[in-house]
C-alpha positions as CSV (number, residue, x, y, z in Angstrom):
1,M,32.4,-2.7,-13.2
2,E,32.2,-1.8,-9.5
3,L,31.0,-4.2,-7.1
4,L,28.6,-2.7,-4.7
5,D,27.5,-3.8,-1.1
6,E,23.8,-4.1,0.0
7,I,21.7,-2.7,2.9
8,V,18.6,-4.9,3.1
9,L,15.5,-3.9,5.1
10,T,12.8,-6.4,4.8
11,G,9.2,-6.9,6.1
12,L,8.6,-3.2,7.0
13,T,4.7,-3.3,7.7
14,V,2.8,-0.1,7.6
15,F,-1.0,0.8,7.5
16,G,-2.0,2.5,4.4
17,R,-5.2,3.4,2.2
18,H,-3.9,2.5,-1.4
19,G,-6.1,0.7,-4.0
20,V,-8.5,1.3,-6.7
21,Y,-11.7,0.8,-4.7
22,D,-13.3,3.0,-2.4
23,H,-13.4,0.3,0.4
24,E,-9.7,0.0,0.3
25,R,-9.2,3.6,0.7
26,E,-11.9,4.0,3.5
27,N,-10.8,0.9,5.6
28,G,-7.1,0.6,4.7
29,Q,-5.0,-2.4,5.1
30,E,-1.3,-3.3,6.0
31,F,1.4,-3.1,3.2
32,T,4.8,-4.8,3.8
33,I,7.7,-3.2,2.2
34,D,11.2,-5.0,1.4
35,L,14.3,-2.7,0.3
36,R,17.7,-3.7,-1.1
37,L,20.0,-0.5,-1.4
38,R,23.1,-1.1,-3.5
39,M,26.0,1.2,-2.4
40,P,29.7,1.2,-1.4
41,L,29.9,0.6,2.3
42,Q,33.8,0.8,2.7
43,D,33.7,4.1,4.3
44,A,31.2,3.2,6.9
45,A,33.1,0.1,7.6
46,A,36.5,2.1,8.1
47,S,35.0,4.8,10.2
48,D,32.5,2.8,12.3
49,D,30.2,6.0,12.0
50,V,26.5,5.8,10.9
51,A,27.0,9.2,9.4
52,D,28.9,7.3,6.6
53,T,26.1,4.9,5.5
54,V,22.5,5.0,5.0
55,H,20.7,5.1,8.6
56,Y,18.2,2.3,8.0
57,G,16.0,3.5,11.1
58,E,15.7,6.9,9.3
59,L,15.2,5.4,6.1
60,A,12.5,3.0,7.3
61,E,10.8,6.1,9.0
62,A,10.6,8.0,5.7
63,V,9.4,4.8,3.8
64,A,6.5,4.6,6.4
65,Q,5.5,8.1,5.8
66,V,5.0,7.4,2.2
67,V,3.1,4.3,2.7
68,S,0.9,6.0,5.3
69,G,0.6,9.2,3.6
70,E,-1.2,10.1,0.3
71,P,-3.3,7.2,-1.1
72,V,-2.4,6.0,-4.6
73,N,-4.3,3.6,-6.8
74,L,-1.5,1.2,-7.6
75,I,1.1,-0.4,-5.5
76,E,3.3,0.2,-8.7
77,T,3.0,3.9,-7.9
78,L,3.6,3.4,-4.5
79,A,6.9,1.4,-5.1
80,E,8.1,4.1,-7.3
81,R,7.6,6.7,-4.6
82,I,9.5,4.6,-2.1
83,A,12.4,4.0,-4.7
84,A,12.8,7.8,-4.9
85,V,13.2,8.1,-1.2
86,A,15.9,5.5,-1.2
87,L,17.4,7.1,-4.3
88,A,17.3,10.6,-2.5
89,D,20.5,9.7,-0.8
90,S,23.3,10.4,-3.3
91,R,25.5,7.3,-2.0
92,V,22.8,4.8,-3.1
93,H,23.5,3.6,-6.6
94,S,20.4,1.6,-7.1
95,V,17.5,0.2,-5.2
96,T,15.0,-2.8,-5.5
97,V,11.5,-2.3,-3.8
98,T,9.0,-4.7,-3.3
99,V,5.6,-3.9,-2.0
100,H,3.5,-6.7,-0.7
101,K,-0.4,-6.3,-0.6
102,P,-1.3,-9.5,1.2
103,H,-4.9,-8.3,1.7
104,A,-5.6,-7.3,-1.9
105,P,-9.2,-7.5,-2.9
106,I,-9.0,-11.0,-4.5
107,A,-12.0,-13.4,-4.2
108,L,-9.7,-16.6,-4.1
109,T,-7.2,-18.0,-1.6
110,F,-3.7,-16.5,-2.0
111,S,-0.8,-15.8,0.4
112,D,0.5,-12.5,-1.1
113,V,0.4,-10.1,-4.2
114,A,3.6,-8.1,-4.6
115,V,5.3,-5.6,-7.1
116,T,8.9,-5.3,-7.3
117,V,10.7,-2.3,-9.1
118,H,14.4,-1.8,-9.7
119,R,15.6,1.6,-10.0
120,S,19.1,3.2,-10.4
121,R,20.5,6.7,-10.3
122,P,20.7,8.1,-13.8
123,Q,24.3,8.0,-15.3
124,G,25.9,11.5,-15.1
125,A,23.0,12.7,-12.6
126,G,24.2,15.6,-10.3
127,E,24.9,14.8,-6.6
128,Q,21.7,14.8,-4.7
129,S,21.6,15.6,-0.8
130,R,22.1,13.0,1.8
């Protein structure tokens, strides 16, 4: 079994309009995203060239576009869409995405609600673009 390295991006906070209730879509709220990409990083370490790795600044921008874009009812759906963005780079073997919704409409005191999905590239899947 191949051991993979990781790139981790935590606490990416983006305003979005996701939720089941009309007021969530009208008013919007901040969502916080955590990503854990598993991929080999030896080539990037050897070359010291950002072209040989996932550019986490560009990844953050792409994820922010998803979060600030088309509203969905469930943060489960949002997490799935974010995972697809990360897996669009053929070098990424798998990704863990956590979507935090700390301002969810719950009438009790709480600090966070989050959904985490784990997605992997299908075995035998063709190469996707970087």
